[in-house]
C-alpha positions in Angstrom: 19.5 7.4 -9.0 18.7 4.0 -10.5 21.1 1.3 -9.7 19.1 -1.9 -10.5 19.2 -2.8 -14.4 16.2 -4.7 -14.4 12.6 -4.4 -12.4 10.3 -7.1 -12.4 6.8 -6.2 -10.9 4.6 -9.2 -10.5 0.9 -8.4 -10.5 -0.6 -5.4 -12.4 -2.8 -3.8 -10.3 -2.8 -0.1 -9.5 0.4 -0.1 -7.5 2.0 -2.4 -9.7 0.7 -0.6 -12.9 2.1 2.6 -11.7 5.4 1.5 -10.7 6.0 0.0 -14.0 4.9 2.9 -15.6 7.1 5.4 -13.2 9.9 3.4 -14.3 9.3 3.6 -17.9 8.7 7.5 -17.9 11.7 8.2 -15.3 14.3 5.6 -16.6 13.6 4.5 -20.4 17.0 3.0 -20.6 16.8 0.6 -17.6 14.1 -2.7 -18.6 11.0 -3.0 -16.6 8.8 -5.9 -17.0 5.5 -6.5 -15.8 3.8 -10.1 -15.0 0.0 -10.5 -14.7 -2.1 -14.0 -14.5 -4.7 -12.2 -16.6 -4.5 -11.6 -20.6 -6.3 -8.8 -20.0 -4.4 -7.3 -17.7 -1.2 -7.7 -19.8 -3.1 -6.2 -23.2 -3.5 -3.1 -20.6 -0.1 -3.1 -19.6 1.2 -3.1 -23.0 -1.3 -0.8 -24.4 0.0 1.9 -22.2 3.8 1.3 -23.1 4.7 -1.6 -20.9 6.3 -3.5 -23.7 7.7 -6.5 -21.3 4.2 -7.2 -19.9 3.7 -10.7 -20.1 1.5 -13.8 -18.6 5.0 -15.8 -18.6 6.8 -15.5 -15.2 9.8 -16.7 -16.3 10.1 -13.8 -19.1 9.6 -11.5 -16.5 12.3 -12.7 -14.5 14.7 -13.0 -17.1 17.8 -10.7 -16.0 15.7 -8.9 -13.5 17.7 -8.0 -10.2 14.8 -6.1 -8.5 11.7 -8.1 -8.0 8.6 -6.3 -6.7 5.5 -8.5 -5.3 2.7 -6.4 -6.5 -0.2 -8.7 -5.3 -2.5 -9.2 -2.3 -0.3 -10.2 1.0 -2.2 -13.4 1.2 -1.0 -14.3 -2.6 2.6 -13.3 -2.0 4.1 -16.5 -1.0 2.3 -18.3 -3.6 3.9 -16.0 -6.2 7.5 -15.8 -4.7 7.4 -20.1 -4.7 6.1 -19.9 -8.6 9.3 -17.0 -9.3 11.5 -19.4 -7.8 10.3 -22.2 -10.1 10.4 -19.9 -13.1 14.2 -18.7 -12.5 14.4 -15.8 -10.0 17.9 -15.4 -9.5 19.6 -15.9 -6.2 21.4 -12.5 -6.8 18.0 -10.4 -6.6 16.9 -8.4 -4.2 12.8 -9.0 -3.7 10.8 -6.7 -1.8 6.6 -6.2 -2.1 3.9 -2.9 -2.2 1.8 -4.4 0.7 -0.1 -2.8 3.4 1.0 -5.1 5.9 4.5 -6.1 6.9 4.8 -8.6 9.8 2.8 -11.4 7.5 5.3 -10.7 4.2 8.2 -11.2 6.6 7.4 -14.1 8.2 6.1 -15.8 5.2 8.8 -15.1 2.5 11.7 -15.5 5.2 11.8 -19.2 4.9 11.5 -19.7 1.1 14.0 -17.4 0.4 16.6 -18.9 3.1 16.3 -22.0 0.9 17.7 -20.3 -1.8 20.2 -17.8 -0.5 17.7 -14.8 -1.3 16.8 -11.8 0.2 13.5 -9.7 1.1 13.3 -6.0 2.4 9.8 -4.9 2.8 8.5 -1.5 1.0 5.1 0.4 1.6 4.6 3.3 -0.6 2.0 5.3 0.5 0.2 5.9 -2.2 -3.3 4.8 -3.8 -6.7 5.3 -4.8 -10.2 4.5 -4.2 -9.8 2.9 -8.0 -8.3 -0.2 -8.8 -6.4 -2.3 -11.7 -4.3 -1.7 -14.3 -6.6 0.6 -15.9 -6.1 3.1 -13.2 -2.3 3.1 -12.8 -0.7 6.6 -12.8 3.2 6.9 -13.2 2.7 9.9 -11.3 1.0 7.9 -8.1 4.4 8.0 -5.9 5.4 11.7 -6.4 5.6 12.9 -2.7 4.4 9.9 -1.1 6.0 8.7 1.8 7.6 5.1 1.5 8.0 2.8 4.4 10.8 0.6 4.5 11.1 -2.7 6.9 14.2 -4.8 7.1 13.1 -7.1 9.6 15.5 -10.0 8.3 18.8 -8.1 8.6 19.5 -7.8 5.0 21.5 -4.8 5.6 23.7 -2.8 3.4 24.4 -2.1 0.8 20.7 -3.5 -0.3 18.9 -1.2 2.2 20.6 2.0 0.5 19.9 0.5 -3.0 16.5 0.3 -2.4 16.1 3.3 -0.3 17.4 5.1 -3.7 15.1 3.2 -5.9 11.9 4.4 -3.9 13.6 8.0 -3.9 14.1 7.9 -7.5 10.4 6.9 -7.7 9.6 10.5 -5.9 9.1 8.8 -2.6 10.5 10.0 1.0 11.9 7.1 3.1 11.4 5.9 6.8 12.9 3.0 8.0 10.5 1.0 10.8 10.3 -2.4 12.2 7.6 -4.5 10.5 5.3 -4.4 13.8 6.2 -0.9 14.4 4.9 -0.4 10.7 1.6 -2.5 11.4 0.9 -0.2 14.6 1.3 3.0 12.7 -0.6 1.9 9.2 -3.3 0.8 11.4 -3.8 4.2 12.8 -3.3 6.2 9.8 -4.5 3.8 7.0 -6.8 1.1 7.9 -8.9 2.6 10.5 -9.8 5.7 8.3 -10.6 3.4 5.8 -13.1 1.5 8.7 -14.4 4.6 9.8 -15.2 6.0 6.1 -17.2 2.5 5.2 -18.9 3.2 8.8 -19.8 6.5 7.7 -21.4 5.6 4.3 -23.4 3.1 6.0 -24.8 4.9 8.5 -25.2 8.3 6.4 -26.5 6.6 3.3 -28.9 3.7 4.6 -31.3 5.5 2.2 -29.5 5.9 -1.2 -31.8 9.0 -2.2 -29.9 10.7 0.8 -26.8 10.9 -1.1 -28.4 13.8 -3.4 -28.4 16.0 -0.6 -24.8 15.4 0.5 -22.1 18.0 0.2 -18.3 17.8 0.2 -17.7 16.7 3.3 -19.8 13.5 3.0 -18.1 12.7 -0.5 -14.5 13.7 1.1 -15.5 11.4 3.9 -16.8 8.3 2.3 -14.2 8.5 -0.7 -11.9 5.6 0.4 -15.0 3.5 1.1 -15.6 3.2 -2.7 -11.9 1.0 -2.8 -12.1 -2.7 -3.4 -13.9 -4.6 -0.9 -12.2 -8.0 -1.0 -8.8 -6.3 -0.9 -9.5 -4.1 2.1 -11.0 -6.9 3.9 -7.6 -8.8 3.7 -5.7 -5.9 5.0 -7.5 -5.3 8.2 -7.9 -9.5 8.9 -4.0 -9.5 8.2 -3.5 -6.3 10.7 -6.1 -7.6 13.1 -4.1 -7.5 16.1 -3.1 -3.5 15.8 -6.6 -2.7 14.4 -8.3 -4.3 17.6 -6.1 -1.8 19.7 -6.8 1.2 17.3 -10.8 0.0 16.8 -10.6 0.0 20.8 -9.6 3.5 20.8 -12.0 4.8 18.4 -15.0 2.9 20.5 -13.5 4.8 23.5 -13.6 8.4 21.6 -17.5 7.7 20.3 -18.5 6.8 23.8 -17.2 9.9 25.3 -19.0 11.7 22.5 -22.2 10.2 23.1 -22.1 10.6 27.0 -21.4 14.4 26.3 -24.5 14.6 24.2 -26.7 12.5 26.5 -25.3 15.5 29.4 -25.9 17.9 26.6 -22.1 19.5 27.6 -21.7 21.6 24.7 -18.3 22.8 26.3 -17.0 19.8 26.4 -18.0 18.9 23.0 -16.4 22.0 22.2 -13.3 20.8 23.6 -13.4 17.3 22.3 -13.8 18.9 18.7 -10.9 21.9 19.1 -8.6 19.1 20.4 -9.2 16.9 16.7 -8.9 20.2 15.2 -5.5 20.7 16.7 -4.5 17.1 15.9 -5.2 17.3 12.5 -3.7 20.8 12.0 -0.5 19.8 13.4 -0.1 16.8 11.9 -1.1 16.9 8.0 0.2 20.3 6.7 3.4 18.2 5.8 1.8 14.8 5.1 0.5 13.9 1.7 -3.1 13.7 2.1 -3.4 9.8 0.3 -4.9 6.5 1.8 -3.2 3.3 0.9 
């Protein structure tokens, strides 16, 4: 169900581009615009059927009643300020697709309070190690979890409308507080990405060793191929939650090292069995993507 007449996507990266393509495919009778700073991104978007892609923010915002901030979290306040100066409607709902939620709620709330606007956080758990408009995929959100946050107590009917929007994109919805969201994604998304980076740094110190690696090495290091600047920002923005999870990871690694030093094969078997049980019980119902 699509209750918004026009969606303006501000930012032409993987998620923003994929959202615009999904809108165009699923709801060809509704308007969708995409704003990007770079002319190259705009041309890519137009070439893929997003005719209302533009470098002019006022054009993207004209008539839009849902605004999706699809920029790095650190740039969202700047982009929102620019949108307010370019004609953002007081009646529009603003959301985002960022990987952390405490920061957007903290930074965007005072900006919107000046104009009477409203913000609800969105985090579709869909992504890829690939980046940019060229990697955008209209099917990216199909079957993905989408975590929504309403720490600013916008409430109904806006929460209901936004939930139905993401369901129309193919997502299944859960509501969390921003702090709860950030603690969760530190465990299930940000920590696995850092561990993929650790594996790549340890296992592939010698580039020629990669030719001997099998599927396990490729699978466990896949997301380490993502954009380094983007992930550095995400993890620093979520550093409080990440410090807790990294501490837990270090504890597990220390326990494993102690088992190896003691030659305790049975203890190691039990440790590995616990890990297998955790994965088997948690992942059958969950799409296996990182964001």
